[in-house]
C-alpha positions as CSV (number, residue, x, y, z in Angstrom):
1,M,-11.5,4.5,42.3
2,F,-13.4,7.9,41.7
3,A,-15.0,9.7,44.4
4,L,-18.7,8.9,43.9
5,E,-17.7,5.3,43.6
6,A,-15.6,5.3,46.8
7,A,-18.4,6.9,48.7
8,K,-21.0,4.3,47.5
9,K,-18.5,1.7,48.4
10,E,-18.4,3.0,52.0
11,A,-22.1,2.9,52.1
12,L,-22.3,-0.5,50.8
13,T,-19.7,-1.9,53.3
14,A,-21.7,-0.3,56.0
15,L,-25.0,-1.7,54.7
16,K,-23.5,-5.2,54.5
17,K,-22.3,-5.2,57.9
18,A,-25.5,-3.9,59.3
19,I,-27.8,-6.4,57.4
20,G,-25.4,-9.6,57.7
21,K,-25.2,-12.4,55.5
22,K,-29.1,-12.7,55.3
23,F,-29.3,-10.4,52.3
24,V,-27.1,-9.6,49.5
25,V,-26.6,-6.1,48.9
26,T,-25.1,-4.6,45.7
27,V,-24.1,-1.2,44.5
28,D,-26.9,-1.3,41.9
29,M,-29.3,-1.0,44.7
30,L,-28.2,2.5,45.8
31,A,-30.3,5.1,44.3
32,L,-30.4,8.9,43.9
33,P,-32.7,10.4,46.5
34,P,-35.5,12.4,45.0
35,K,-34.6,15.6,46.7
36,P,-31.1,16.6,47.5
37,E,-32.1,17.5,51.3
38,Y,-32.9,14.0,51.8
39,G,-29.1,12.9,51.3
40,D,-26.7,11.9,48.4
41,V,-27.3,8.2,48.3
42,S,-30.1,6.2,49.4
43,F,-31.0,2.5,50.0
44,P,-34.6,1.5,49.5
45,C,-35.6,-1.3,52.1
46,F,-38.6,-2.6,49.9
47,V,-36.8,-5.9,48.7
48,L,-35.4,-6.6,52.1
49,A,-38.7,-6.0,54.1
50,K,-40.4,-8.4,51.7
51,G,-38.0,-11.1,52.3
52,E,-38.8,-10.7,56.0
53,G,-42.2,-10.0,56.1
54,R,-41.7,-6.5,57.7
55,N,-42.5,-2.8,57.3
56,P,-39.7,-1.4,55.3
57,A,-39.8,1.8,57.2
58,E,-39.0,0.0,60.4
59,I,-36.1,-1.8,58.9
60,A,-34.8,1.6,57.5
61,I,-34.6,2.9,61.2
62,E,-32.9,-0.1,62.4
63,L,-30.2,0.2,59.7
64,A,-29.6,3.7,60.1
65,A,-29.2,3.2,63.9
66,K,-26.3,0.7,63.1
67,I,-24.4,2.6,60.6
68,G,-22.0,5.3,61.6
69,P,-20.1,8.1,59.7
70,S,-17.0,7.2,57.5
71,K,-14.5,9.1,55.6
72,L,-16.7,10.4,52.8
73,I,-20.0,10.0,54.7
74,R,-20.9,12.4,57.6
75,K,-24.9,11.5,58.3
76,I,-27.0,8.4,57.9
77,G,-30.6,8.8,58.4
78,A,-33.8,7.2,57.8
79,L,-36.9,8.5,56.0
80,G,-39.7,6.3,55.2
81,P,-38.4,3.3,53.6
82,Y,-35.1,4.7,52.7
83,V,-31.8,4.8,54.4
84,N,-30.2,7.9,53.3
85,F,-26.4,8.6,53.3
86,T,-25.1,12.4,53.3
87,F,-21.6,13.0,52.2
88,D,-19.1,15.0,54.0
89,E,-19.3,17.8,51.9
90,A,-15.8,19.2,52.4
91,A,-14.0,15.8,52.2
92,F,-16.1,14.7,49.2
93,A,-15.4,18.0,47.4
94,S,-11.8,17.8,48.0
95,T,-11.6,14.3,46.8
96,V,-13.4,14.9,43.6
97,V,-11.5,17.8,42.5
98,N,-8.2,16.0,43.3
99,D,-9.5,13.0,41.4
100,V,-9.8,15.3,38.4
101,L,-6.8,17.5,38.6
102,K,-4.5,14.3,39.2
103,G,-6.1,12.1,36.7
104,K,-6.4,14.8,34.0
105,K,-7.3,13.0,30.7
106,R,-7.7,9.7,32.5
107,Y,-10.6,11.0,34.8
108,G,-13.7,9.1,33.9
109,R,-12.1,6.4,32.1
110,L,-13.3,2.8,33.1
111,T,-12.2,-0.6,33.2
112,T,-15.6,-2.3,32.4
113,G,-14.4,-3.7,29.1
114,K,-10.9,-4.9,30.1
115,G,-9.9,-8.0,28.0
116,K,-12.9,-7.7,25.6
117,R,-12.2,-7.1,22.0
118,V,-14.6,-4.9,19.9
119,L,-14.6,-4.2,16.2
120,I,-16.7,-1.3,15.2
121,E,-17.3,-0.5,11.3
122,F,-18.4,2.8,10.1
123,A,-17.3,5.4,7.5
124,N,-18.9,3.4,4.5
125,P,-19.5,5.8,1.8
126,N,-19.9,4.8,-1.8
127,T,-17.2,5.7,-4.1
128,H,-18.0,8.0,-7.2
129,K,-20.5,10.1,-5.2
130,E,-19.7,13.1,-3.1
131,I,-19.6,13.5,0.6
132,H,-22.8,15.3,1.9
133,V,-24.0,16.4,5.1
134,G,-25.9,13.2,5.5
135,H,-22.8,11.0,5.7
136,L,-21.4,13.1,8.6
137,R,-23.6,11.6,11.0
138,N,-22.3,8.2,10.4
139,F,-18.6,9.6,10.7
140,T,-19.0,11.5,13.9
141,L,-21.3,8.7,15.6
142,G,-18.9,5.8,14.7
143,Q,-15.8,7.8,15.9
144,A,-17.6,8.8,19.1
145,A,-18.7,5.5,19.8
146,T,-15.3,4.0,19.2
147,N,-14.0,6.7,21.6
148,L,-16.7,5.7,24.3
149,L,-15.7,2.0,23.9
150,I,-12.1,2.7,24.8
151,A,-13.2,5.0,27.6
152,N,-14.9,2.1,29.1
153,G,-11.8,-0.1,28.7
154,Y,-12.7,-2.2,25.6
155,E,-9.9,-2.9,23.2
156,T,-11.6,-1.4,20.2
157,T,-10.7,-1.5,16.5
158,P,-12.4,0.8,14.0
159,V,-12.7,-0.2,10.5
160,S,-14.2,1.2,7.3
161,Y,-15.9,-0.7,4.3
162,I,-16.4,1.2,1.0
163,N,-18.7,0.1,-1.7
164,D,-17.1,0.6,-4.8
165,L,-18.9,-1.6,-7.5
166,G,-22.8,-0.8,-6.9
167,N,-25.1,0.4,-9.4
168,N,-24.3,4.1,-8.5
169,V,-20.8,3.4,-9.8
170,A,-22.0,2.0,-13.1
171,R,-24.2,5.0,-13.6
172,C,-21.4,7.4,-12.7
173,L,-19.0,5.5,-15.2
174,W,-21.9,5.6,-17.9
175,G,-22.1,9.4,-17.4
176,L,-18.6,9.9,-17.5
177,K,-18.4,8.4,-21.1
178,H,-21.6,9.7,-22.5
179,L,-22.1,13.1,-20.9
180,H,-18.5,14.2,-19.7
181,P,-16.0,12.6,-21.9
182,N,-12.3,13.6,-21.3
183,E,-13.1,16.0,-18.6
184,E,-10.4,16.3,-15.7
185,P,-11.6,18.1,-12.9
186,A,-9.3,19.8,-10.3
187,V,-7.7,17.2,-7.8
188,D,-9.8,18.5,-4.8
189,E,-13.1,18.6,-6.7
190,R,-12.7,15.0,-8.2
191,L,-15.3,13.5,-5.8
192,N,-17.8,16.5,-6.2
193,F,-17.2,16.1,-9.9
194,L,-18.1,12.4,-10.0
195,G,-21.2,13.0,-7.7
196,K,-22.5,15.6,-10.1
197,V,-21.9,13.2,-13.1
198,Y,-23.8,10.4,-11.1
199,T,-26.8,12.8,-10.5
200,E,-26.8,13.9,-14.1
201,A,-26.6,10.3,-15.5
202,T,-29.2,9.0,-13.2
203,R,-31.6,11.6,-14.5
204,V,-31.0,10.3,-18.1
205,I,-30.8,6.7,-17.5
206,D,-34.1,6.6,-15.3
207,E,-36.0,7.6,-18.5
208,D,-34.6,4.9,-20.8
209,E,-34.7,1.1,-20.3
210,T,-32.2,0.5,-22.7
211,K,-29.7,2.7,-20.8
212,K,-30.7,0.7,-17.5
213,S,-29.5,-2.3,-19.5
214,E,-26.2,-0.7,-20.4
215,V,-25.6,0.0,-16.6
216,S,-26.2,-3.6,-15.9
217,V,-23.6,-4.8,-18.4
218,I,-21.1,-2.1,-16.8
219,Q,-21.7,-3.4,-13.3
220,N,-21.2,-7.0,-14.4
221,Q,-17.9,-6.2,-16.2
222,L,-16.7,-4.3,-13.2
223,E,-17.1,-7.5,-11.1
224,S,-15.3,-9.4,-13.6
225,G,-12.4,-6.9,-13.3
226,E,-11.5,-6.6,-16.9
227,G,-12.7,-4.5,-20.2
228,E,-12.8,-0.9,-21.0
229,W,-15.4,0.0,-18.4
230,Y,-12.9,-1.6,-15.8
231,A,-10.0,0.7,-16.9
232,L,-12.1,3.8,-16.5
233,W,-13.3,2.4,-13.0
234,K,-9.8,2.1,-11.8
235,K,-8.9,5.6,-12.8
236,T,-11.8,7.0,-11.2
237,H,-11.5,4.7,-8.3
238,K,-8.4,6.3,-7.2
239,W,-10.0,9.8,-7.4
240,S,-12.7,8.8,-5.1
241,L,-10.4,7.0,-2.5
242,D,-7.8,10.0,-2.4
243,N,-10.7,12.3,-1.7
244,L,-12.4,10.0,0.7
245,K,-9.1,9.8,2.6
246,A,-8.6,13.5,3.0
247,V,-12.3,13.6,4.5
248,F,-11.7,10.9,6.8
249,D,-8.5,12.6,8.1
250,E,-10.4,15.9,8.2
251,F,-12.9,14.5,10.8
252,G,-10.1,12.6,12.7
253,L,-11.2,9.1,12.0
254,T,-8.9,6.6,13.6
255,L,-9.5,3.7,11.3
256,D,-7.3,0.8,11.4
257,R,-8.1,-0.6,8.0
258,T,-10.4,0.0,5.2
259,Y,-12.0,-2.8,3.3
260,L,-13.2,-2.5,-0.2
261,E,-16.0,-4.1,-1.9
262,H,-14.3,-5.4,-5.2
263,E,-11.7,-7.1,-3.0
264,L,-14.4,-9.5,-1.6
265,I,-15.9,-10.8,-4.9
266,D,-13.8,-14.1,-5.0
267,D,-14.5,-14.8,-1.2
268,T,-18.2,-14.0,-1.7
269,H,-18.8,-16.6,-4.6
270,T,-17.0,-19.1,-2.7
271,I,-18.9,-18.6,0.5
272,V,-22.3,-18.4,-1.3
273,N,-21.6,-21.8,-3.2
274,K,-20.5,-23.3,0.2
275,L,-23.8,-22.2,1.7
276,L,-25.6,-24.0,-1.0
277,T,-23.6,-27.0,-0.6
278,D,-24.1,-27.2,3.2
279,G,-27.7,-26.6,2.7
280,I,-27.9,-23.3,4.4
281,A,-28.7,-21.5,1.1
282,K,-30.9,-22.6,-1.7
283,M,-31.9,-21.8,-5.2
284,S,-35.2,-19.9,-5.7
285,E,-36.3,-19.0,-9.2
286,G,-32.7,-18.8,-10.1
287,A,-31.5,-16.8,-7.3
288,T,-29.4,-17.9,-4.3
289,I,-31.2,-17.0,-1.2
290,V,-31.1,-18.1,2.7
291,D,-34.7,-18.7,3.8
292,L,-35.3,-16.8,7.0
293,E,-39.0,-17.0,7.2
294,D,-38.9,-19.1,10.5
295,E,-37.3,-16.0,12.2
296,K,-39.7,-13.6,10.4
297,L,-36.8,-12.1,8.4
298,G,-37.9,-13.1,4.9
299,A,-35.3,-14.5,2.2
300,N,-31.9,-13.1,2.5
301,L,-31.1,-12.6,-1.3
302,L,-27.4,-13.2,-1.9
303,R,-27.0,-13.7,-5.6
304,K,-29.3,-12.9,-8.4
305,S,-30.2,-15.2,-11.2
306,D,-27.6,-13.5,-13.6
307,G,-24.9,-14.1,-11.2
308,T,-24.7,-10.4,-9.7
309,L,-23.7,-10.6,-6.0
310,L,-26.0,-8.6,-3.5
311,Y,-24.6,-6.3,-0.7
312,N,-25.9,-8.9,2.0
313,A,-23.7,-11.8,0.3
314,K,-20.5,-9.3,0.6
315,D,-21.4,-8.6,4.1
316,I,-20.9,-12.3,5.0
317,A,-17.5,-12.3,3.2
318,L,-16.6,-9.2,4.9
319,A,-17.8,-10.5,8.4
320,Y,-15.3,-13.6,8.0
321,R,-12.6,-11.5,6.6
322,K,-12.8,-9.3,9.8
323,E,-12.8,-12.4,12.0
324,A,-9.7,-13.6,10.3
325,H,-7.9,-10.5,11.0
326,Y,-9.3,-9.3,14.5
327,H,-10.9,-12.2,16.4
328,A,-13.2,-9.9,18.2
329,D,-15.8,-10.8,20.8
330,R,-18.4,-8.3,19.4
331,S,-18.9,-6.7,16.1
332,I,-20.8,-3.3,15.8
333,Y,-22.1,-2.0,12.5
334,V,-22.8,1.9,12.4
335,I,-25.4,1.9,9.6
336,D,-28.4,3.7,9.0
337,V,-32.1,2.6,10.3
338,R,-33.1,1.8,6.9
339,Q,-30.8,-1.1,6.8
340,S,-32.1,-2.7,9.8
341,L,-33.7,-5.7,8.1
342,A,-30.6,-6.4,6.3
343,M,-28.6,-6.2,9.5
344,K,-31.0,-8.7,11.0
345,Q,-30.6,-11.0,8.1
346,L,-26.8,-10.8,8.2
347,A,-26.8,-11.8,11.9
348,A,-29.3,-14.6,11.4
349,T,-27.2,-16.0,8.5
350,L,-24.1,-15.8,10.4
351,R,-25.6,-17.7,13.4
352,R,-26.5,-20.5,10.9
353,M,-23.1,-20.6,9.8
354,G,-21.9,-21.3,13.2
355,S,-20.4,-18.0,14.1
356,Q,-20.7,-17.0,18.0
357,R,-19.6,-13.4,17.6
358,E,-22.1,-10.8,19.1
359,V,-23.6,-8.6,16.2
360,T,-24.9,-5.3,17.2
361,H,-26.5,-2.8,14.7
362,L,-26.0,1.0,16.1
363,A,-28.6,2.3,13.8
364,Y,-29.2,5.9,13.1
365,E,-32.0,8.0,11.5
366,M,-31.4,10.4,8.4
367,V,-30.2,13.9,8.3
368,T,-32.5,16.4,6.8
369,L,-32.4,20.2,6.3
370,P,-34.9,22.6,7.4
371,E,-36.4,22.6,3.9
372,G,-36.7,18.7,3.8
373,A,-34.8,15.5,3.0
374,M,-31.9,15.1,0.8
375,S,-31.2,12.7,-2.2
376,S,-27.9,12.2,-4.2
377,R,-30.2,10.7,-7.1
378,K,-32.2,14.0,-7.3
379,G,-29.0,16.3,-6.7
380,N,-30.8,18.2,-3.6
381,I,-27.8,17.5,-1.3
382,V,-25.6,19.9,0.7
383,R,-22.1,18.8,0.0
384,W,-19.8,18.5,2.9
385,T,-17.1,20.9,1.1
386,D,-19.7,23.7,0.4
387,L,-21.2,23.4,4.1
388,R,-17.5,23.6,5.4
389,N,-16.4,26.6,3.6
390,A,-19.6,28.6,4.2
391,M,-19.3,28.0,7.9
392,I,-15.5,28.8,7.9
393,A,-16.0,32.1,6.0
394,E,-19.0,33.1,8.6
395,L,-16.7,32.2,11.5
396,V,-13.7,33.8,10.2
397,E,-15.6,37.3,10.1
398,S,-17.2,36.8,13.6
399,T,-13.7,35.8,14.9
400,K,-12.1,38.9,13.3
401,L,-14.7,41.1,15.0
402,R,-14.0,39.8,18.4
403,H,-10.2,39.7,17.8
404,P,-9.3,42.3,15.3
405,D,-5.5,41.9,16.6
406,W,-5.4,38.5,15.9
407,P,-3.0,37.3,12.9
408,E,-4.7,35.7,10.0
409,K,-3.5,32.2,10.6
410,K,-4.9,32.0,14.2
411,V,-8.1,33.5,13.0
412,N,-8.6,30.8,10.2
413,Q,-7.3,27.8,12.6
414,T,-9.9,29.1,15.1
415,A,-12.6,29.3,12.5
416,R,-12.0,25.8,11.2
417,A,-11.9,24.3,14.7
418,L,-15.1,25.9,15.5
419,T,-16.6,24.6,12.4
420,M,-15.7,21.2,13.2
421,A,-16.8,21.4,16.8
422,A,-20.3,22.8,15.5
423,V,-20.7,19.9,13.0
424,K,-19.6,17.2,15.1
425,F,-21.7,18.4,18.4
426,M,-24.8,19.1,16.2
427,M,-24.5,15.4,14.8
428,L,-24.0,14.0,18.3
429,R,-26.1,16.0,20.6
430,H,-29.4,13.9,19.9
431,D,-30.1,10.3,20.4
432,P,-29.3,8.4,17.0
433,E,-32.6,7.1,16.6
434,K,-34.1,10.5,16.0
435,I,-34.2,12.2,12.7
436,L,-31.8,15.1,12.8
437,V,-32.5,18.4,11.3
438,F,-29.3,20.3,10.4
439,D,-29.4,24.1,10.5
440,M,-25.8,25.5,9.9
441,H,-26.5,28.7,12.0
442,E,-27.9,26.9,15.1
443,A,-25.0,24.8,15.0
444,M,-22.4,27.5,15.0
445,A,-24.2,29.4,17.9
446,T,-22.0,30.3,20.9
447,D,-24.9,30.2,23.2
448,G,-27.3,27.2,23.7
449,F,-27.0,23.4,23.0
450,T,-23.9,23.4,20.8
451,G,-20.3,22.5,20.3
452,P,-18.8,26.3,20.3
453,Y,-20.8,26.9,23.6
454,I,-18.9,24.2,25.4
455,L,-15.7,25.4,23.9
456,Y,-16.6,29.0,24.9
457,T,-16.7,27.7,28.4
458,I,-13.5,26.0,28.1
459,A,-11.8,29.1,26.8
460,R,-13.6,31.3,29.3
461,I,-11.8,29.2,32.3
462,S,-8.5,29.4,30.4
463,S,-9.0,33.2,30.4
464,I,-9.5,33.3,34.2
465,E,-6.2,31.3,34.5
466,E,-4.4,34.0,32.6
467,K,-5.4,36.6,35.0
468,T,-4.1,35.3,38.3
469,D,-0.8,33.8,39.7
470,V,-2.7,31.9,42.5
471,L,-1.9,28.3,42.3
472,P,-5.2,25.9,42.7
473,E,-5.6,23.9,45.8
474,A,-8.3,21.4,46.1
475,D,-9.8,22.4,49.6
476,G,-13.4,21.4,50.0
477,E,-13.8,23.4,53.2
478,Q,-13.5,26.7,51.1
479,L,-16.3,25.6,48.8
480,R,-19.5,26.4,50.5
481,H,-21.5,28.2,47.8
482,P,-24.5,26.2,46.8
483,I,-23.6,26.3,43.0
484,E,-20.1,25.1,44.0
485,R,-21.8,21.9,45.5
486,E,-23.9,21.6,42.3
487,L,-20.5,21.6,40.3
488,I,-19.0,19.2,42.5
489,G,-21.9,16.8,42.2
490,L,-21.8,17.0,38.5
491,I,-18.2,16.4,38.2
492,A,-18.4,13.4,40.4
493,R,-21.1,12.0,38.1
494,Y,-18.8,12.0,35.2
495,P,-17.6,8.5,35.3
496,E,-21.1,7.1,35.8
497,V,-22.1,9.2,32.4
498,V,-19.3,7.6,30.6
499,G,-20.3,4.2,31.8
500,L,-24.0,4.8,30.9
501,A,-23.1,6.3,27.4
502,G,-20.7,3.3,26.8
503,S,-23.2,0.6,27.7
504,T,-25.9,2.3,25.5
505,L,-23.5,3.3,22.7
506,R,-25.1,6.8,23.1
507,P,-22.6,9.7,22.6
508,S,-25.6,12.1,23.1
509,V,-25.5,11.1,26.9
510,I,-21.9,12.8,26.9
511,A,-23.0,15.8,24.8
512,Q,-26.1,16.4,27.1
513,Y,-23.8,16.2,30.2
514,A,-21.2,18.6,28.8
515,F,-24.0,21.1,28.1
516,E,-25.5,20.5,31.7
517,L,-21.9,21.2,33.3
518,A,-21.3,24.2,30.9
519,Q,-24.5,25.9,32.0
520,A,-23.7,25.2,35.7
521,F,-20.4,26.8,35.3
522,A,-21.9,29.8,33.5
523,K,-24.3,30.3,36.5
524,Y,-21.2,29.8,38.9
525,Y,-19.2,32.6,36.8
526,A,-22.2,35.0,36.9
527,E,-22.9,34.6,40.6
528,V,-19.4,34.1,42.3
529,R,-16.5,36.4,41.7
530,I,-13.9,33.7,41.3
531,L,-10.7,35.8,41.8
532,D,-12.2,38.4,44.3
533,A,-11.7,36.6,47.9
534,D,-9.3,35.6,50.4
535,Q,-6.3,33.6,48.7
536,K,-7.2,30.2,50.1
537,I,-10.8,30.8,48.7
538,V,-9.4,31.8,45.4
539,A,-7.1,28.7,45.2
540,A,-10.1,26.3,45.9
541,R,-12.2,28.2,43.4
542,L,-9.6,28.0,40.8
543,A,-9.2,24.3,41.4
544,L,-12.8,23.9,41.0
545,A,-12.9,25.7,37.8
546,Y,-9.9,23.9,36.3
547,A,-11.6,20.8,37.3
548,V,-14.6,21.7,35.2
549,R,-12.4,22.7,32.2
550,Q,-10.6,19.1,32.5
551,V,-14.0,17.2,32.6
552,L,-15.5,19.3,29.7
553,A,-12.2,18.6,27.8
554,N,-12.5,14.8,28.4
555,A,-16.1,14.9,27.4
556,M,-15.4,16.6,24.1
557,D,-12.4,14.3,23.6
558,I,-14.9,11.3,23.6
559,L,-17.0,13.2,21.1
560,N,-13.7,13.8,18.9
561,I,-13.9,17.6,19.2
562,S,-10.7,19.4,19.6
563,I,-10.8,22.4,22.0
564,V,-9.4,25.9,21.5
565,K,-7.7,28.0,24.2
566,A,-9.4,31.2,23.2
567,M,-12.4,32.4,21.0
């Protein structure tokens, strides 16, 4: 049990004893006072007063008089309709710092989801197209949400589903044959090459109905699994998967399994046919649909009149395959907000098929550039490889300026780590339902609401450690400065922040908290000479600083960001 939880439990136990069995008190009823001088935790007496038909201020006075100090609570008082609890500052500070230094990576991890299995699907790019900056929000959000669920005690399995048979694939294959026959790109450029071919082919195909028909023929042949187009698909499909795996590894995605669209074709036809037999689906103008009008979700189109399967149908087959593999209690889909209707249709169709599993759509808005929206079809995108290389190049130069004595390998490793931190944090710092404008230079800044700023704070604390031989000691009696109390309060809140972020699937809550804690430490560093004091005070200050570093590192770990020891 962490310090804040323990202190609240002491307050709750005292309240229960004072109130008796006439009213059930729960920890959720405890609130944060509007002003710090009122106390650390408050109990509002409104509901209790309403039940007894009395003035809540009178009840607050009575309860406060019945409650005495405890291990972590120093003072109890009444102010208006509230019973206010003030923590014993020294005892609470010692407990908080000890919790962190002893718990280390375990500090802030909860057991809320113990015994519950969650399956989360993300990293679902199409083959035969390059990875661009827009994909990165999905990758980072999915992995951070996975880490959040694990931190909250859920048995969490992340998986990926790759679309490898769509119209874009057929267009790319058409372009390879007609616009770039026999071209062989460099191994690490194959995905970018395929994306370029797709864009070029789209421009040509969209102007000619005959060519659109040719693309439909290609798509049908791919689903059949035979023919000349299928042979070309197999070759370029491997190119795509090899490059995608490299990107997944680069982003540290912990995927347990990757499902492929083409592997679901037979199952999907079988399921669609059974839906017809069972009366869940019906024919409409030659197409197969599930009528969801009674839920105001329109028609869920599963199979076109020419036999072509739609994504919605394959999602049903995938859901059943995942169920067979994992038997999860909850299935989360990290998919952009434009797929909201399709996700509702999927959930509704699965319910009609008898599925009891909870389906959650973790939706996110698009990523745009300062100059506007991106489109693979139009070719106005920023490829991940181009963005990464540009950021690394700039960060290599700035790192060399700060550390001219560093060997080239260390400079390059640091620049790469800062690049990944900058990109991931920028993608995660805002709530997912907000449109994200990605600015490379803003993301790389070492001041402000950025990943490098958090890493800089961690590195600064490590540099303090290198300057002293004094061992840290969690001694709250020595931590009397107001900013030290503020830091203690922030650190104590971290487990609750993890709980809130996990329950809402909002990694942005963690990012915002980390920034707040880093800012508070920057203020502390500016106002207090950590190493310039009596040794007991220095030991306590070091313990506090190391606790801040550990909590920041834990927060960054949830965001899937690796820390650096020096910048």
